[in-house]
C-alpha positions, 0 to 999 in steps of 0.5 A: 194238586194242580202243580202236580198235574201240571208236572205230569202234563209236562212229562207226558207231553214230552214223552213219545210213549202211550204210558209212563215208560213205554207203549204198554202198562207198567208198574208205575202206571198201575200206581198212578192211574188209579190215583188219577181215576180217584182224583177225577171221580171223587174230586168232581163229586166232592169238591167240584174239581175237574182235571183241566181240559187243557191238559191234553196229554194227561187226558190222552194218557187216561184215554189210553188206559181206558182202552186197555182191558187190564185197567177197565177190569180192575177199575172200580165203577165211579159210584163205588169210588164216590161211596168209598169217600163219603165217610172220609170227606169233610164237607 
């Protein structure tokens, strides 16, 4: 997981854009951002995993997403994500 996040951090750090391919949400963002949201919420709830704070570009990317109406309106609440995974997690 961390290796994938490191690669994403490296890409975002080298990019001049707010999102993956521009300064607007694209189809690629619509696939990646929900996955990152689930990793952030379910990872913390079930495994104590947190996206490292030193991944500043990744956190900026998430912040940019949270500032868009499209992402905020389509993103489930944290409790819904946790509930979704409760039957899927082996503790």
